[in-house]
C-alpha positions in Angstrom: -6.3 -29.4 1.1 -7.2 -27.2 4.0 -6.8 -23.6 2.9 -6.2 -21.8 6.2 -4.1 -18.9 4.9 -5.2 -15.8 3.0 -3.4 -13.4 0.6 -5.2 -10.0 0.6 -4.9 -8.1 -2.7 -3.5 -11.3 -4.3 -3.3 -10.2 -7.9 -1.2 -12.8 -9.8 -0.5 -15.0 -6.7 -1.6 -18.6 -6.5 -0.2 -21.1 -4.0 -1.6 -24.4 -2.5 -3.2 -23.8 0.9 -3.9 -20.2 0.3 -7.1 -18.3 -0.4 -6.9 -15.3 -2.8 -8.9 -12.2 -1.8 -9.1 -9.4 -4.4 -11.4 -7.2 -6.3 -12.0 -8.2 -9.9 -10.7 -5.2 -11.8 -10.1 -4.5 -15.5 -7.0 -2.5 -14.6 -5.4 -5.7 -13.3 -7.2 -8.3 -15.3 -4.2 -9.4 -17.3 -2.3 -10.1 -14.1 -5.1 -11.4 -11.7 -5.1 -15.1 -10.9 -8.3 -16.8 -9.8 -10.1 -15.0 -6.9 -11.6 -17.1 -4.1 -13.0 -14.2 -2.2 -14.1 -11.2 -4.2 -14.0 -8.1 -2.0 -13.7 -4.4 -2.3 -11.2 -3.2 0.3 -12.4 0.4 -0.2 -15.5 -0.4 1.8 -16.2 -1.1 5.4 -17.8 -4.5 4.7 -16.6 -7.4 6.8 -14.4 -10.0 5.2 -16.4 -13.1 4.3 -14.7 -15.3 6.8 -15.7 -16.6 10.2 -13.7 -15.4 13.2 -10.6 -17.3 14.4 -10.5 -19.3 11.2 -7.0 -18.8 9.7 -3.4 -19.5 10.6 -1.8 -16.7 8.5 -2.7 -13.6 6.5 -0.5 -11.7 4.0 -0.9 -8.6 2.0 1.7 -7.3 -0.5 1.7 -3.7 -1.9 -2.0 -3.3 -1.3 -2.5 -1.0 1.7 -1.0 2.0 -0.1 -4.0 1.9 -2.5 -6.4 2.3 0.5 -7.4 5.2 2.7 -6.1 5.2 6.3 -9.6 4.4 7.6 -10.0 1.4 5.3 -6.5 0.1 6.2 -7.5 0.3 9.9 -10.8 -1.6 9.1 -8.9 -4.2 7.2 -6.4 -4.8 10.0 -9.2 -5.2 12.5 -10.8 -7.8 10.2 -7.5 -9.6 9.8 -7.2 -9.7 13.6 -10.8 -11.1 13.8 -10.3 -13.9 11.3 -6.9 -15.1 12.5 -6.8 -17.8 15.1 -5.0 -17.1 18.4 -1.3 -17.2 17.5 -2.0 -16.6 13.8 0.5 -14.5 12.0 0.2 -11.5 9.7 2.8 -10.0 7.3 2.5 -6.7 5.5 4.6 -5.3 2.6 4.2 -1.9 1.1 6.3 1.1 -0.1 8.6 2.4 2.7 7.8 6.1 2.7 10.3 6.6 5.5 13.1 5.5 3.2 11.6 7.5 0.3 11.4 10.6 2.4 15.0 10.3 3.5 16.0 10.1 -0.2 13.9 13.2 -0.9 15.5 15.2 1.9 19.0 14.1 0.8 18.1 15.2 -2.8 18.7 11.6 -4.0 17.3 12.1 -7.5 18.4 8.6 -8.7 16.5 6.8 -5.9 13.3 8.8 -6.4 13.4 8.8 -10.2 14.0 5.1 -10.3 10.7 4.4 -8.5 8.8 4.4 -11.8 9.2 1.1 -13.6 7.0 1.7 -16.5 9.3 2.8 -19.4 6.4 4.6 -21.2 6.1 7.1 -18.4 9.7 7.6 -17.4 10.4 10.7 -19.6 7.5 12.6 -18.2 8.1 11.4 -14.6 11.8 12.5 -14.7 10.7 15.9 -16.2 8.8 16.6 -12.9 10.5 18.1 -9.9 11.9 15.9 -7.2 9.1 16.8 -4.8 6.5 16.1 -7.5 8.0 12.7 -8.2 8.1 11.9 -4.4 4.5 13.0 -4.1 3.4 10.6 -6.8 4.8 7.7 -4.7 2.3 8.2 -1.9 -0.4 10.7 -3.0 -0.6 10.0 -6.7 -3.7 12.0 -7.7 -2.3 15.3 -6.6 1.1 15.0 -8.3 1.5 17.0 -11.5 2.8 13.8 -13.1 -0.8 12.5 -13.1 -2.0 15.0 -15.7 -4.9 12.9 -16.8 -6.5 12.9 -13.3 -8.3 16.2 -13.5 -11.9 16.0 -12.2 -13.6 14.1 -9.4 -17.2 14.6 -10.3 -19.1 16.4 -7.5 -15.9 16.7 -5.5 -14.6 19.1 -8.1 -11.3 19.7 -9.8 -8.3 17.8 -8.3 -5.8 20.2 -6.8 -2.3 19.6 -8.0 0.7 20.5 -5.8 3.8 21.8 -7.6 7.4 21.8 -6.6 7.5 25.1 -4.7 4.3 24.3 -2.8 5.6 20.8 -1.9 8.9 22.2 -0.7 7.2 24.8 1.5 4.8 22.2 3.1 7.7 19.9 4.0 9.7 22.9 5.3 6.9 24.2 7.5 5.4 21.0 8.9 6.8 18.0 10.6 7.5 15.0 8.3 4.4 13.2 9.6 2.2 16.2 9.4 3.3 17.0 5.8 2.8 13.4 4.7 -0.7 13.4 6.4 -1.6 16.7 4.7 -0.9 15.3 1.2 -2.6 12.0 1.8 -5.6 13.7 3.4 -5.9 15.9 0.3 -5.6 12.8 -1.9 -8.0 10.6 0.1 -10.8 13.2 -0.1 -11.1 12.3 -3.8 -10.8 8.6 -3.3 -14.6 7.8 -3.1 -14.8 8.9 -6.8 -11.3 8.3 -8.2 -10.0 5.0 -6.7 -12.5 2.8 -8.6 -11.4 4.6 -11.8 -7.7 4.6 -11.0 -7.1 1.6 -8.7 -3.4 1.6 -9.3 -2.8 5.0 -7.6 -1.3 5.3 -4.2 -3.3 7.3 -1.6 -1.7 6.6 1.8 1.8 6.5 3.3 3.3 4.0 5.6 6.6 3.5 7.5 7.5 1.1 10.3 6.4 3.4 13.1 3.0 4.2 11.6 2.3 0.5 11.0 3.6 -0.5 14.4 1.3 2.0 16.1 -1.8 0.9 14.2 -1.1 -2.8 14.6 -0.5 -2.4 18.3 -3.7 -0.4 18.7 -5.7 -3.2 17.1 -4.2 -5.8 19.4 -1.4 -7.5 17.4 1.8 -8.3 19.2 5.4 -9.2 18.4 5.4 -6.6 15.7 8.8 -6.7 14.0 10.6 -5.1 11.0 11.8 -7.8 8.6 13.6 -8.0 5.3 12.9 -9.7 2.0 12.1 -13.4 2.4 13.2 -13.4 6.1 10.7 -14.3 8.8 10.4 -15.7 12.3 7.6 -17.9 11.0 8.0 -20.8 8.6 4.9 -19.9 6.6 6.6 -16.6 5.5 10.1 -17.7 4.9 11.1 -17.2 1.3 7.5 -16.1 0.7 7.9 -12.5 -0.4 9.3 -13.7 -3.7 6.0 -15.3 -4.5 4.5 -11.8 -4.8 5.9 -10.0 -7.8 5.7 -6.4 -6.6 8.0 -7.2 -3.7 10.6 -8.2 -6.3 10.1 -5.3 -8.7 10.1 -2.7 -5.9 12.5 -4.5 -3.5 14.6 -1.4 -2.8 11.5 0.6 -1.9 9.6 -2.1 0.2 8.9 -2.3 3.9 8.4 -5.7 5.4 6.6 -6.0 8.8 5.1 -9.0 10.5 3.2 -9.7 13.7 0.9 -12.2 15.4 -2.5 -12.3 17.1 
């Protein structure tokens, strides 16, 4: 069978006609299916694919684990390996929706982000801003008490409730989000290989749209779970388990080359 489609950050995914690209990782070993293309997305190495080779690319709940610069590099590589007219779909946490909940003091929405029952008591004991910070800049939230040192980069600065409130009060939404992820990403060269499940970047539709447009994608469109303009992506989100688990928090965007 011709495998002309790729799932980037594939984890447990396996489907006929699709290539799995992922980094072998002890953290995810119990969930990872077979990997066709081992690749570390926290590098600027090219994807091991020839140009104009694929009909479709998909990535689910992966880009939030990468720095902004590495996401831009990845999207450029996806544009390179897609054939003309090839389609690309991205899902990730919708930080626009999460920020709206934070501003509205929607404690239920923010507190229900964490699915792991073992951590819920400690997570809910944190302030609302500290919980929100964990969703997009995990290292620097007080909830991540075990992430303390980053070797030569020094001690990891934690931002507490009053500091978070002040930063969101005195900066625009985008500038505040960028401030926290920039703080988080400076530790990523040391920490992300140790803690690959942590989130270090924020995304909403406007930010994704701007980046995709800059790279050269077109027909960029906000979508919903399992809905698509392209047959290859119809009822496809359900094949990637994080979309189902975090459905109320997930952004769906698609485009084409």
